[in-house]
N, C-alpha and C positions, 0 to 999 in steps of 0.2 A: 687371283685365280678363282674361278667359279667352283662350286661343289662338283659339277660335272667334270671339269678339268682335273680336279683332284682325284676323282674316282678313276678317270681314264689313266692318269699317271700311275696310280697305285696298281691298276690292272696290268699295265705294261711292265712295272717293276716285278710283279709276281711272276709273270710269264718269262721275263728275262732271267730271274733267279732260278726258276724251275728248269729252264733250258740249260743254264750254266751248270746246275747240279747234275742233270742227266748227262751232259757232255763229259763232266769230270768222272762220273761213274763208268761210262763207256771207255774213256781214255785209260783210267786205272785198271779196269777189269780186262780190257783187251791186252794191254801191255803185260799185266801179270800172267795172263793165260798163255800168250804167245812165247814170252821169254821162258817161263817154266816148262812149257811143252818142249821147246828146243833143248833145254838143259836135260830134261827128263829122258827124251828120246836118245840123246847122246850117251847118257849114262847107261840106259837100258840096252843100247846097241853094243856097248863095251862090256857089260856085266850081266850075269844071269841071276844075281843075288838081289831079291826084292828089298832086303834091308838096306843095301847100299843105294839102290835107286831111290827109295823113299827118303832116306836120311839126307842124301845129297840134294835132291830136288826140294825138299822142305826147307833146308838151309838156304838154298837159292831163292825160294819164294819169300822167306822172311826178309832177306837182304834186299830183294827187289821191291817189296812193299815199303820198306823204310826209305829206300832211295827215291821211289816215286813220290812219297809223302814230302820228302825234302825238296824235290824239284817243284812240286805243286806249291809249296810254301814260298820258295824263293821267287818263282815266276809270278805269283800273285802279288808279292811285295813289289816286284819290279813294275808290274802293271799299275799298281796303286801309286807308286812314286811318279811314274810317267804321267798319270792322270793329273796329279796335283801340280806337276811342273807345267803342264799344258794349261791348267786352270789359271795359274799365276800369270802366264803369258797372255791369256785372253783377258784377264782382269786389267793388266797393264794397257793392252791395246784399246779396251773399252774406255778407260780413263783418259788416255792420251791421244787416241786416234778415233774418236767417236764417229766421225763422218764416214771414215773408211769401213768401220765395223758395221755401221748402219747400212751401208751399201751392200755389204756381204749378206746381211739378213735379207735385204731386198732381193738380191740375186738368188738366194736359196729358195725363197717362196715364189719367185717368178718362175723358177724351174718346176715348181709343183703345180703351176697353172694359174696362180693368182695374178691378176692384172688390174691396171687402173686404180680407181678409188679404193677398191677392196684390198688391193696389195698395199697401198699406203696406210690403210687402217690397221692391217696386220702388223706392219713395221712399226707404226706408232704405238700400238698396244705392247708389243714385245720389248721395245726399247724404253718404255716408260718405267719399267721396273728392272734395275740393273741385275738383280739376282736371276730373274726370268731370262733376261737378255744373255747373261753368262751361260746359264744352263742350256739355252737354245743353241748357242755357238758350240758348246761342248758336244752336244748330241747331234745336231744337224750338220755342222761343218766338219767336226773331227770324228764323229761316230763313236764317241767315248761315253761310257756310263760310269757313275761313281762306284768306288770299291770301298766297302766298310773296313774299319780297322780290324775287326774280328774275322774278316773273310779269309785272309791268308791261312789262319789256323784251321778254319772250317774246311777250306779246300785241301789242306794237307791231310787232315783226318779222313775226309771223304775219298780222296784219291788213293791214299795208302791202304785204307780198309778195302776199297774196291779191288785194288791190285792183289791183295792177299786172297780175297774171295775168288778172284779170277784164277789165281795160281793154284787154288785147291782143286779146280775142275779137272785138269789133266792128271792130278795126283789120285783122284778118287779110285779108279780101277786098281791101281797099284797098291793103295792102302788097304783095299778090300782083300786083295790076294795076300798081302803081307800079314795083316792082323787076323785074318781067318785061317792063316797057315795053309793056303791052297797051293799044293805042289803037284805038278804032273809035267810030263814032257810037252814042251810047247806052251807052258803057262805064260812065259814072258812075252811070247808072240801074241797070244790072246789078249794080254793086258795092253800091249802096244796098239793093236788094232782097235780095241775097245776105247782107249783114250783118244785116238785119232778121230773116231766116229763121234764121240761125245763132244770133243772140241770143235769139230766141223759144224755140228748142229748149233752149238753155242755161238760160234763166230757168225754164222749166217743170221741167226736171230738178232744178234747185236747189230749187224749191218742193217737189218730191216728197221730196227728201232732208231738207229742213227739217221736213216732216210726220212723219218718223221720229223726230225729236228732240223734237217737241211732240205735242200731241193734235190730231188732225184727219185728214180724209180726204185721201189723197195727190193725187187729181185736183183737189180744191178748192184745196189749197195751191199746187199747180203752176199752175193757171189764175190764181189770185189774184196770184202773183208775176209771171206773164207779163203780165197786164193792167197792173199797176202800173208795171212796167219799160217797157213799150212806150208807154204813155200819157205817162210822164215824158219819154221820149226824143222823142216826137212834138212836144212843145213846142219842143225845140231845133230840129227840122226847120222848124217854122212860123216861128220867129224868123229862121232863115237865109233862108227864102223871102221875107221882107219886104224883104231887101236886093236881091232880083232883080226887084222890081216897078218 
């Protein structure tokens, strides 16, 4: 590989890692916020005691963040194991079916617009080094990127921490009311309205950020995440209301 190829590869890896980390932050944060909001509204609808609302929701937030961290860890390990399994399969095919694998390389780059002598030169260069050949098959044919051994733990920490931070957002108004000992008729209603507004803004902004990582219009992505989050949380509120009837 030339120096330019190495720089391009490193740039792609940095962008890929950054995109993966941002996706994990949004995933953990959104899940923590929505789940905690649903639990919180359910408890708040059934009780007028801020202490019970904060204690119950905080316990749920901690459990949720640990659960999300565990899911992030196991799912990343599963992805890593799948990558290595596919890599071993591709290695076997390159060693035992080189002509078929060479033809697959040819077809991949033919679809990219390479033709004639230029296409054959590309195939010749890529198949001359079996490591480059293997990585090309993994990325171009299967669409898979390598996962480091330390990545499952990093993903678990990032998703779990993001979930906990997201869970704190709907709790903020209630914690302020509780720790500041603010009490008046309708205080619980004010706290509920405040947290719904705060969470709505947060979900919309998260949707906008998500649109920058994927394809889509920012306002559509923001509105979509807002609606999904609020509707999900609304069911928690309705369940809590059942216990006040």
